[in-house]
DRENNUTI-868118 format. One record per residue (C-alpha): x, y, z; residue number from 1. Coordinates in nm, 3 decimals. Layout:
<sites>
@c1: X | c2: Y | c3: Z | tordren: NUM
...
</sites>
This chain:
<sites>
@c1: 2.627 | c2: 4.617 | c3: -2.605 | tordren: 1
@c1: 2.254 | c2: 4.617 | c3: -2.509 | tordren: 2
@c1: 2.138 | c2: 4.642 | c3: -2.128 | tordren: 3
@c1: 1.791 | c2: 4.529 | c3: -1.974 | tordren: 4
@c1: 1.651 | c2: 4.615 | c3: -1.681 | tordren: 5
@c1: 1.672 | c2: 4.335 | c3: -1.439 | tordren: 6
@c1: 1.515 | c2: 4.247 | c3: -1.106 | tordren: 7
@c1: 1.748 | c2: 4.157 | c3: -0.840 | tordren: 8
@c1: 1.687 | c2: 4.014 | c3: -0.471 | tordren: 9
@c1: 1.319 | c2: 3.924 | c3: -0.615 | tordren: 10
@c1: 1.281 | c2: 4.282 | c3: -0.740 | tordren: 11
@c1: 1.390 | c2: 4.475 | c3: -0.423 | tordren: 12
@c1: 1.666 | c2: 4.620 | c3: -0.615 | tordren: 13
@c1: 1.683 | c2: 4.677 | c3: -0.998 | tordren: 14
@c1: 1.961 | c2: 4.770 | c3: -1.230 | tordren: 15
@c1: 2.055 | c2: 4.771 | c3: -1.613 | tordren: 16
@c1: 2.260 | c2: 4.461 | c3: -1.699 | tordren: 17
@c1: 2.379 | c2: 4.327 | c3: -2.056 | tordren: 18
@c1: 2.144 | c2: 4.114 | c3: -2.205 | tordren: 19
@c1: 2.405 | c2: 3.836 | c3: -2.293 | tordren: 20
@c1: 2.446 | c2: 3.740 | c3: -1.912 | tordren: 21
@c1: 2.280 | c2: 3.456 | c3: -1.802 | tordren: 22
@c1: 2.141 | c2: 3.418 | c3: -1.445 | tordren: 23
@c1: 2.391 | c2: 3.158 | c3: -1.275 | tordren: 24
@c1: 2.108 | c2: 3.071 | c3: -1.008 | tordren: 25
@c1: 1.933 | c2: 2.873 | c3: -1.292 | tordren: 26
@c1: 2.187 | c2: 2.620 | c3: -1.319 | tordren: 27
@c1: 2.379 | c2: 2.622 | c3: -0.967 | tordren: 28
@c1: 2.309 | c2: 2.728 | c3: -0.609 | tordren: 29
@c1: 2.385 | c2: 3.079 | c3: -0.529 | tordren: 30
@c1: 2.368 | c2: 3.209 | c3: -0.196 | tordren: 31
@c1: 2.087 | c2: 3.450 | c3: -0.081 | tordren: 32
@c1: 2.308 | c2: 3.739 | c3: -0.042 | tordren: 33
@c1: 2.420 | c2: 3.736 | c3: -0.418 | tordren: 34
@c1: 2.293 | c2: 3.768 | c3: -0.765 | tordren: 35
@c1: 2.545 | c2: 3.618 | c3: -1.003 | tordren: 36
@c1: 2.549 | c2: 3.651 | c3: -1.382 | tordren: 37
@c1: 2.777 | c2: 3.459 | c3: -1.624 | tordren: 38
@c1: 2.842 | c2: 3.488 | c3: -1.996 | tordren: 39
@c1: 2.812 | c2: 3.161 | c3: -2.202 | tordren: 40
@c1: 2.775 | c2: 3.309 | c3: -2.581 | tordren: 41
@c1: 2.812 | c2: 3.662 | c3: -2.680 | tordren: 42
@c1: 2.980 | c2: 3.868 | c3: -2.950 | tordren: 43
@c1: 3.080 | c2: 4.169 | c3: -2.718 | tordren: 44
@c1: 3.157 | c2: 3.980 | c3: -2.354 | tordren: 45
@c1: 3.337 | c2: 3.697 | c3: -2.321 | tordren: 46
@c1: 3.299 | c2: 3.320 | c3: -2.221 | tordren: 47
@c1: 3.334 | c2: 3.294 | c3: -1.841 | tordren: 48
@c1: 3.317 | c2: 3.659 | c3: -1.774 | tordren: 49
@c1: 3.096 | c2: 3.717 | c3: -1.430 | tordren: 50
@c1: 2.865 | c2: 3.969 | c3: -1.279 | tordren: 51
@c1: 2.845 | c2: 3.960 | c3: -0.917 | tordren: 52
@c1: 2.601 | c2: 4.177 | c3: -0.686 | tordren: 53
@c1: 2.670 | c2: 4.108 | c3: -0.313 | tordren: 54
@c1: 2.487 | c2: 4.223 | c3: -0.007 | tordren: 55
@c1: 2.759 | c2: 4.235 | c3: 0.276 | tordren: 56
@c1: 2.722 | c2: 4.379 | c3: 0.619 | tordren: 57
@c1: 2.904 | c2: 4.708 | c3: 0.652 | tordren: 58
@c1: 3.254 | c2: 4.631 | c3: 0.740 | tordren: 59
@c1: 3.362 | c2: 4.816 | c3: 1.046 | tordren: 60
@c1: 3.616 | c2: 5.033 | c3: 0.854 | tordren: 61
@c1: 3.604 | c2: 5.403 | c3: 0.735 | tordren: 62
@c1: 3.448 | c2: 5.464 | c3: 0.392 | tordren: 63
@c1: 3.797 | c2: 5.534 | c3: 0.243 | tordren: 64
@c1: 3.902 | c2: 5.172 | c3: 0.361 | tordren: 65
@c1: 3.598 | c2: 4.977 | c3: 0.285 | tordren: 66
@c1: 3.676 | c2: 4.897 | c3: -0.078 | tordren: 67
@c1: 4.035 | c2: 4.768 | c3: 0.019 | tordren: 68
@c1: 3.912 | c2: 4.558 | c3: 0.306 | tordren: 69
@c1: 3.670 | c2: 4.376 | c3: 0.075 | tordren: 70
@c1: 3.931 | c2: 4.343 | c3: -0.215 | tordren: 71
@c1: 4.158 | c2: 4.196 | c3: 0.038 | tordren: 72
@c1: 3.900 | c2: 3.943 | c3: 0.140 | tordren: 73
@c1: 3.804 | c2: 3.849 | c3: -0.219 | tordren: 74
@c1: 4.174 | c2: 3.786 | c3: -0.294 | tordren: 75
@c1: 4.202 | c2: 3.570 | c3: 0.015 | tordren: 76
@c1: 3.908 | c2: 3.381 | c3: -0.097 | tordren: 77
@c1: 4.049 | c2: 3.362 | c3: -0.470 | tordren: 78
@c1: 4.413 | c2: 3.222 | c3: -0.326 | tordren: 79
@c1: 4.562 | c2: 3.536 | c3: -0.436 | tordren: 80
@c1: 4.914 | c2: 3.615 | c3: -0.257 | tordren: 81
@c1: 4.976 | c2: 4.006 | c3: -0.158 | tordren: 82
@c1: 5.261 | c2: 4.009 | c3: -0.439 | tordren: 83
@c1: 5.003 | c2: 3.841 | c3: -0.676 | tordren: 84
@c1: 4.746 | c2: 4.141 | c3: -0.687 | tordren: 85
@c1: 4.822 | c2: 4.486 | c3: -0.877 | tordren: 86
@c1: 4.598 | c2: 4.770 | c3: -0.876 | tordren: 87
@c1: 4.564 | c2: 4.899 | c3: -1.236 | tordren: 88
@c1: 4.310 | c2: 5.203 | c3: -1.180 | tordren: 89
@c1: 4.103 | c2: 5.351 | c3: -0.867 | tordren: 90
@c1: 3.855 | c2: 5.587 | c3: -0.823 | tordren: 91
@c1: 3.673 | c2: 5.761 | c3: -0.507 | tordren: 92
@c1: 3.392 | c2: 5.918 | c3: -0.365 | tordren: 93
@c1: 3.185 | c2: 5.867 | c3: -0.691 | tordren: 94
@c1: 2.816 | c2: 5.946 | c3: -0.704 | tordren: 95
@c1: 2.539 | c2: 5.700 | c3: -0.729 | tordren: 96
@c1: 2.254 | c2: 5.881 | c3: -0.892 | tordren: 97
@c1: 1.969 | c2: 5.698 | c3: -0.737 | tordren: 98
@c1: 2.148 | c2: 5.659 | c3: -0.390 | tordren: 99
@c1: 2.262 | c2: 6.002 | c3: -0.269 | tordren: 100
@c1: 2.304 | c2: 5.907 | c3: 0.097 | tordren: 101
@c1: 2.601 | c2: 5.637 | c3: -0.041 | tordren: 102
@c1: 2.948 | c2: 5.622 | c3: -0.059 | tordren: 103
@c1: 3.092 | c2: 5.467 | c3: -0.360 | tordren: 104
@c1: 3.462 | c2: 5.337 | c3: -0.472 | tordren: 105
@c1: 3.572 | c2: 5.153 | c3: -0.763 | tordren: 106
@c1: 3.910 | c2: 4.933 | c3: -0.822 | tordren: 107
@c1: 4.016 | c2: 4.741 | c3: -1.094 | tordren: 108
@c1: 4.277 | c2: 4.496 | c3: -0.985 | tordren: 109
@c1: 4.476 | c2: 4.230 | c3: -1.186 | tordren: 110
@c1: 4.518 | c2: 3.888 | c3: -1.000 | tordren: 111
@c1: 4.718 | c2: 3.559 | c3: -1.048 | tordren: 112
@c1: 4.450 | c2: 3.317 | c3: -0.947 | tordren: 113
@c1: 4.518 | c2: 2.997 | c3: -0.775 | tordren: 114
@c1: 4.163 | c2: 2.870 | c3: -0.781 | tordren: 115
@c1: 3.987 | c2: 2.604 | c3: -1.022 | tordren: 116
@c1: 4.289 | c2: 2.372 | c3: -0.974 | tordren: 117
@c1: 4.495 | c2: 2.572 | c3: -1.217 | tordren: 118
@c1: 4.755 | c2: 2.853 | c3: -1.135 | tordren: 119
@c1: 4.790 | c2: 3.000 | c3: -1.497 | tordren: 120
@c1: 4.458 | c2: 3.183 | c3: -1.479 | tordren: 121
@c1: 4.473 | c2: 3.560 | c3: -1.484 | tordren: 122
@c1: 4.177 | c2: 3.755 | c3: -1.370 | tordren: 123
@c1: 4.094 | c2: 4.132 | c3: -1.385 | tordren: 124
@c1: 3.855 | c2: 4.205 | c3: -1.123 | tordren: 125
@c1: 3.669 | c2: 4.533 | c3: -1.121 | tordren: 126
@c1: 3.498 | c2: 4.612 | c3: -0.792 | tordren: 127
@c1: 3.280 | c2: 4.858 | c3: -0.683 | tordren: 128
@c1: 3.153 | c2: 4.939 | c3: -0.346 | tordren: 129
@c1: 2.854 | c2: 5.126 | c3: -0.249 | tordren: 130
@c1: 2.803 | c2: 5.179 | c3: 0.110 | tordren: 131
@c1: 2.413 | c2: 5.230 | c3: 0.163 | tordren: 132
@c1: 2.455 | c2: 5.438 | c3: 0.484 | tordren: 133
@c1: 2.074 | c2: 5.440 | c3: 0.561 | tordren: 134
@c1: 2.086 | c2: 5.047 | c3: 0.614 | tordren: 135
@c1: 2.450 | c2: 4.980 | c3: 0.726 | tordren: 136
@c1: 2.505 | c2: 4.765 | c3: 0.405 | tordren: 137
@c1: 2.801 | c2: 4.713 | c3: 0.168 | tordren: 138
@c1: 2.680 | c2: 4.666 | c3: -0.175 | tordren: 139
@c1: 2.968 | c2: 4.518 | c3: -0.370 | tordren: 140
@c1: 2.963 | c2: 4.489 | c3: -0.771 | tordren: 141
@c1: 3.203 | c2: 4.285 | c3: -0.943 | tordren: 142
@c1: 3.290 | c2: 4.214 | c3: -1.283 | tordren: 143
@c1: 3.545 | c2: 3.905 | c3: -1.333 | tordren: 144
@c1: 3.766 | c2: 3.892 | c3: -1.654 | tordren: 145
@c1: 3.947 | c2: 3.561 | c3: -1.668 | tordren: 146
@c1: 4.231 | c2: 3.554 | c3: -1.910 | tordren: 147
@c1: 4.339 | c2: 3.209 | c3: -2.079 | tordren: 148
@c1: 4.424 | c2: 3.296 | c3: -2.425 | tordren: 149
@c1: 4.803 | c2: 3.329 | c3: -2.465 | tordren: 150
@c1: 4.804 | c2: 3.685 | c3: -2.674 | tordren: 151
@c1: 4.558 | c2: 3.816 | c3: -2.401 | tordren: 152
@c1: 4.769 | c2: 3.674 | c3: -2.096 | tordren: 153
@c1: 5.065 | c2: 3.839 | c3: -2.261 | tordren: 154
@c1: 4.886 | c2: 4.163 | c3: -2.315 | tordren: 155
@c1: 4.776 | c2: 4.136 | c3: -1.951 | tordren: 156
@c1: 5.126 | c2: 4.083 | c3: -1.823 | tordren: 157
@c1: 5.252 | c2: 4.382 | c3: -2.027 | tordren: 158
@c1: 4.967 | c2: 4.610 | c3: -1.838 | tordren: 159
@c1: 5.025 | c2: 4.443 | c3: -1.491 | tordren: 160
@c1: 5.409 | c2: 4.544 | c3: -1.513 | tordren: 161
@c1: 5.313 | c2: 4.902 | c3: -1.567 | tordren: 162
@c1: 5.307 | c2: 4.906 | c3: -1.961 | tordren: 163
@c1: 4.940 | c2: 5.012 | c3: -2.006 | tordren: 164
@c1: 4.925 | c2: 4.959 | c3: -2.399 | tordren: 165
@c1: 4.603 | c2: 5.122 | c3: -2.532 | tordren: 166
@c1: 4.516 | c2: 4.902 | c3: -2.827 | tordren: 167
@c1: 4.542 | c2: 4.537 | c3: -2.681 | tordren: 168
@c1: 4.303 | c2: 4.274 | c3: -2.637 | tordren: 169
@c1: 4.318 | c2: 4.265 | c3: -2.272 | tordren: 170
@c1: 4.266 | c2: 4.635 | c3: -2.229 | tordren: 171
@c1: 3.955 | c2: 4.612 | c3: -2.453 | tordren: 172
@c1: 3.808 | c2: 4.331 | c3: -2.256 | tordren: 173
@c1: 3.848 | c2: 4.532 | c3: -1.926 | tordren: 174
@c1: 3.706 | c2: 4.844 | c3: -2.085 | tordren: 175
@c1: 3.415 | c2: 4.643 | c3: -2.169 | tordren: 176
@c1: 3.388 | c2: 4.520 | c3: -1.801 | tordren: 177
@c1: 3.413 | c2: 4.863 | c3: -1.664 | tordren: 178
@c1: 3.131 | c2: 4.987 | c3: -1.894 | tordren: 179
@c1: 2.906 | c2: 4.703 | c3: -1.726 | tordren: 180
@c1: 2.992 | c2: 4.809 | c3: -1.362 | tordren: 181
@c1: 2.941 | c2: 5.186 | c3: -1.445 | tordren: 182
@c1: 2.578 | c2: 5.086 | c3: -1.625 | tordren: 183
@c1: 2.481 | c2: 4.892 | c3: -1.311 | tordren: 184
@c1: 2.603 | c2: 5.197 | c3: -1.103 | tordren: 185
@c1: 2.395 | c2: 5.431 | c3: -1.282 | tordren: 186
@c1: 2.100 | c2: 5.222 | c3: -1.316 | tordren: 187
@c1: 2.104 | c2: 5.082 | c3: -0.937 | tordren: 188
@c1: 1.786 | c2: 5.139 | c3: -0.770 | tordren: 189
@c1: 1.630 | c2: 5.030 | c3: -0.449 | tordren: 190
@c1: 1.291 | c2: 4.925 | c3: -0.514 | tordren: 191
@c1: 1.190 | c2: 4.784 | c3: -0.166 | tordren: 192
@c1: 1.393 | c2: 4.875 | c3: 0.160 | tordren: 193
@c1: 1.217 | c2: 4.617 | c3: 0.334 | tordren: 194
@c1: 1.485 | c2: 4.383 | c3: 0.202 | tordren: 195
@c1: 1.736 | c2: 4.512 | c3: 0.450 | tordren: 196
@c1: 1.550 | c2: 4.451 | c3: 0.765 | tordren: 197
@c1: 1.638 | c2: 4.135 | c3: 0.965 | tordren: 198
</sites>
């Protein structure tokens, strides 16, 4: 997978993202606090995969609770019931190379999404939070992996029930999303701190 340095928020933040992703603001309205990249045609990424970077006001919770707080809110917005979300993997207190004064957690969550007028869409969300302590901001990096194909959905159902197959198509797609989020985190750099001034 080829990555390229990409200007985010008018160049105030930079990160490496896959070349195959398209800036969604070119064809739809995106909130000022978000950068959204979607996949339309790729041999590595899948159609409808999406990378979203979101600047949020720092949630008034402990660092160790912040990721779950934001995950719960995203699930609510996606119409996901509490019982329709399964944590597949978590990593805590990670280092962000270019932001040493930060706190970072990552979660991989499987969800049965009741959105887009369908309730047969299964989504895996890879969500990272970088709490930028200097400016009291929660930066969220999410990679959405929607599943529609019957063979992939069958694979995903096995994973969600605790049967972590190592060779399935669902796991391969999730691993690609995890690599994308890891690369964004490794390359994330604040170029202009004025972005965070009110």
